[in-house]
GUDREN-882459 format. One record per residue (C-alpha): residue number from 0; residue in one letter; x, y, z. Coordinates in nm, 2 decimals. Layout:
# residues N
{NUM 'A' {X Y Z}}
...
END
This chain:
# residues 60
{0 'M' {0.66 -0.98 1.32}}
{1 'G' {0.42 -1.17 1.10}}
{2 'G' {0.08 -1.30 1.16}}
{3 'I' {-0.06 -1.08 1.43}}
{4 'G' {-0.30 -0.88 1.22}}
{5 'K' {-0.11 -0.56 1.14}}
{6 'T' {-0.23 -0.55 0.78}}
{7 'T' {-0.58 -0.64 0.87}}
{8 'L' {-0.60 -0.36 1.12}}
{9 'A' {-0.45 -0.11 0.88}}
{10 'K' {-0.70 -0.21 0.61}}
{11 'A' {-0.99 -0.17 0.85}}
{12 'L' {-0.87 0.18 0.96}}
{13 'Y' {-0.81 0.28 0.60}}
{14 'A' {-1.17 0.16 0.50}}
{15 'K' {-1.31 0.36 0.79}}
{16 'L' {-1.11 0.68 0.74}}
{17 'Y' {-1.01 0.71 0.37}}
{18 'S' {-1.30 0.93 0.27}}
{19 'Q' {-1.17 1.20 0.51}}
{20 'F' {-0.86 1.26 0.29}}
{21 'E' {-0.82 1.41 -0.05}}
{22 'G' {-0.51 1.21 -0.14}}
{23 'R' {-0.51 0.84 -0.03}}
{24 'S' {-0.34 0.52 -0.11}}
{25 'F' {-0.31 0.17 0.04}}
{26 'L' {-0.01 -0.03 -0.08}}
{27 'N' {0.15 -0.35 0.06}}
{28 'V' {0.50 -0.22 0.01}}
{29 'M' {0.68 -0.54 0.12}}
{30 'D' {0.49 -0.76 -0.13}}
{31 'E' {0.48 -0.51 -0.41}}
{32 'S' {0.85 -0.42 -0.38}}
{33 'K' {0.96 -0.78 -0.38}}
{34 'K' {0.75 -0.85 -0.70}}
{35 'Y' {0.80 -0.53 -0.89}}
{36 'G' {1.08 -0.32 -0.73}}
{37 'L' {1.07 0.00 -0.53}}
{38 'N' {1.04 0.22 -0.84}}
{39 'A' {0.72 0.05 -0.94}}
{40 'V' {0.58 0.09 -0.58}}
{41 'H' {0.67 0.46 -0.59}}
{42 'N' {0.50 0.51 -0.93}}
{43 'K' {0.19 0.32 -0.81}}
{44 'F' {0.18 0.53 -0.50}}
{45 'V' {0.21 0.86 -0.69}}
{46 'S' {-0.04 0.75 -0.96}}
{47 'T' {-0.30 0.65 -0.70}}
{48 'L' {-0.26 0.99 -0.52}}
{49 'L' {-0.30 1.17 -0.84}}
{50 'E' {-0.57 0.94 -0.96}}
{51 'E' {-0.38 0.88 -1.28}}
{52 'E' {-0.33 0.55 -1.47}}
{53 'N' {0.00 0.44 -1.61}}
{54 'L' {0.21 0.72 -1.46}}
{55 'H' {0.55 0.74 -1.63}}
{56 'P' {0.82 0.95 -1.47}}
{57 'D' {0.96 1.07 -1.80}}
{58 'A' {0.62 1.18 -1.94}}
{59 'P' {0.57 1.55 -1.99}}
END
């Protein structure tokens, strides 16, 4: 169901409410997973929640 403003609405809600949450992330899973794969999306999600750059799953 493309082109009816779902992402625009989600971005607007996120912009309004994100400061109320300690952990937060906004990812376009469909686009990111097509480009980089689901593992990269997962790593980006976790790294944004932890506010860490370059999160590697095998790092100590």
